[in-house]
C-alpha positions in Angstrom: 47.8 -35.8 -4.4 44.7 -37.1 -6.1 43.0 -37.4 -2.7 43.8 -33.8 -1.9 42.2 -32.7 -5.3 39.2 -34.9 -4.5 38.7 -33.3 -1.1 39.0 -29.8 -2.6 36.4 -30.7 -5.3 34.0 -32.0 -2.6 34.6 -28.9 -0.5 33.9 -26.7 -3.5 30.7 -28.5 -4.3 29.5 -28.2 -0.6 30.5 -24.5 -0.7 28.5 -23.9 -3.9 25.4 -25.7 -2.4 25.6 -23.5 0.8 26.0 -20.3 -1.2 23.0 -21.1 -3.5 20.9 -22.2 -0.4 21.7 -18.8 1.2 20.5 -16.9 -1.9 17.0 -18.4 -1.7 14.5 -15.6 -0.9 11.7 -16.7 1.5 8.3 -15.3 0.4 6.2 -14.2 3.3 3.6 -16.9 3.9 0.0 -15.9 3.5 -1.8 -15.7 6.8 -3.9 -18.7 7.9 -7.6 -18.2 7.3 -9.2 -16.4 10.2 -8.3 -13.1 11.9 -4.5 -13.1 11.3 -4.8 -10.3 8.8 -7.7 -7.9 9.1 -8.7 -4.3 8.7 -7.7 -3.5 12.3 -4.0 -4.0 11.4 -4.2 -1.2 8.7 -3.9 2.5 9.2 -3.6 5.4 6.7 -0.9 7.9 7.9 -0.8 10.2 4.9 -3.0 11.0 1.9 -1.8 13.4 -0.7 -3.0 14.5 -4.1 -1.1 15.8 -7.1 -1.1 18.4 -8.3 -1.3 20.3 -5.0 -3.2 22.5 -5.1 -5.6 21.3 -7.8 -7.6 23.7 -9.9 -11.1 23.0 -11.0 -11.3 20.6 -13.9 -7.7 19.3 -13.5 -7.0 15.6 -13.4 -5.9 14.5 -9.9 -3.7 11.6 -8.7 -3.8 10.4 -5.1 -1.2 8.6 -3.1 -1.1 7.4 0.5 1.0 5.8 3.1 -0.6 2.8 4.8 0.9 1.0 7.8 0.3 -2.7 8.2 0.8 -3.7 11.8 0.5 -7.4 11.2 3.5 -9.7 10.3 1.7 -10.9 7.1 1.4 -9.5 3.6 -1.7 -9.8 1.5 -3.1 -8.5 -1.8 -6.0 -6.1 -1.3 -8.1 -3.6 -3.2 -8.2 0.0 -1.9 -10.8 2.7 -2.7 -10.9 6.3 -1.8 -14.4 7.7 -1.3 -15.8 11.1 -0.7 -19.2 10.4 0.8 -21.0 8.0 -1.6 -18.8 9.0 -4.5 -15.8 6.8 -5.6 -12.8 9.0 -6.0 -10.1 6.5 -7.0 -9.3 2.8 -6.6 -6.4 0.4 -6.9 -6.7 -3.4 -7.2 -4.4 -6.2 -6.3 -2.1 -4.1 -4.2 0.3 -6.1 -2.0 0.3 -4.7 1.5 3.5 -5.8 3.3 4.3 -5.5 7.0 5.3 -1.9 7.9 4.7 1.2 5.9 3.5 0.9 2.3 3.4 3.7 -0.2 0.4 3.3 -2.7 -0.1 5.4 -5.8 -3.5 5.5 -7.4 -4.2 6.1 -11.1 -5.3 9.5 -12.3 -8.9 10.1 -11.7 -11.7 12.2 -13.2 -12.9 13.2 -9.7 -14.1 16.8 -9.5 -14.6 19.0 -6.5 -18.2 19.9 -6.6 -19.2 20.8 -3.0 -17.8 22.9 -0.2 -16.9 20.0 2.0 -14.7 17.1 0.7 -13.5 14.6 3.4 -12.1 11.3 2.2 -12.5 7.8 3.6 -10.2 4.9 2.6 -11.9 1.5 2.2 -9.9 -1.7 2.0 -11.3 -4.9 0.5 -9.9 -8.1 2.1 -11.3 -11.2 0.6 -14.5 -9.4 -0.6 -15.0 -7.8 2.8 -14.7 -4.0 2.3 -14.4 -1.8 5.3 -13.0 1.6 6.2 -9.6 1.7 7.8 -8.3 4.0 10.6 -7.0 7.3 9.5 -4.2 9.1 11.4 -6.2 12.3 11.0 -9.1 13.7 8.9 -8.2 14.1 5.2 -10.4 16.9 4.0 -9.8 19.1 1.0 -9.9 22.9 1.5 -10.5 25.5 -1.1 -7.9 28.2 -1.3 -7.3 31.1 -3.7 -5.0 28.8 -5.8 -7.3 25.7 -5.8 -8.1 22.7 -3.7 -5.5 21.4 -1.2 -5.3 18.6 1.3 -2.5 20.2 3.3 -4.7 22.9 4.7 -6.0 20.8 7.6 
């Protein structure tokens, strides 16, 4: 009888070890140095602003969907620019494989010209470059304010 209890105890310990081992979450390993994760793997599929439409003088907040076609995740900094003017930026954003939704802080950016087309720059290890856009993201003036959904 004691032997049966001993086997049950050993079996229980083995079961606990296996259950705990199965609960371990594997962190995606950083890519090896080199070209494993680069700007060519990133693409902006959607850029939105809130409020939509925005009236003159109103604080704006941007958000975007960015696709990472690599199998690695990495922390990057992202900037939205309108020509040579910085619109908004977000630092230390972890970009995971697949689609990532990124929200930027409110910005004091103001629409001052007729033409406002935005470019997204991603800084990977102090190398900042524009990423591919699924389409042009340009603001259009309407009777109700500025909108990104007009194009």
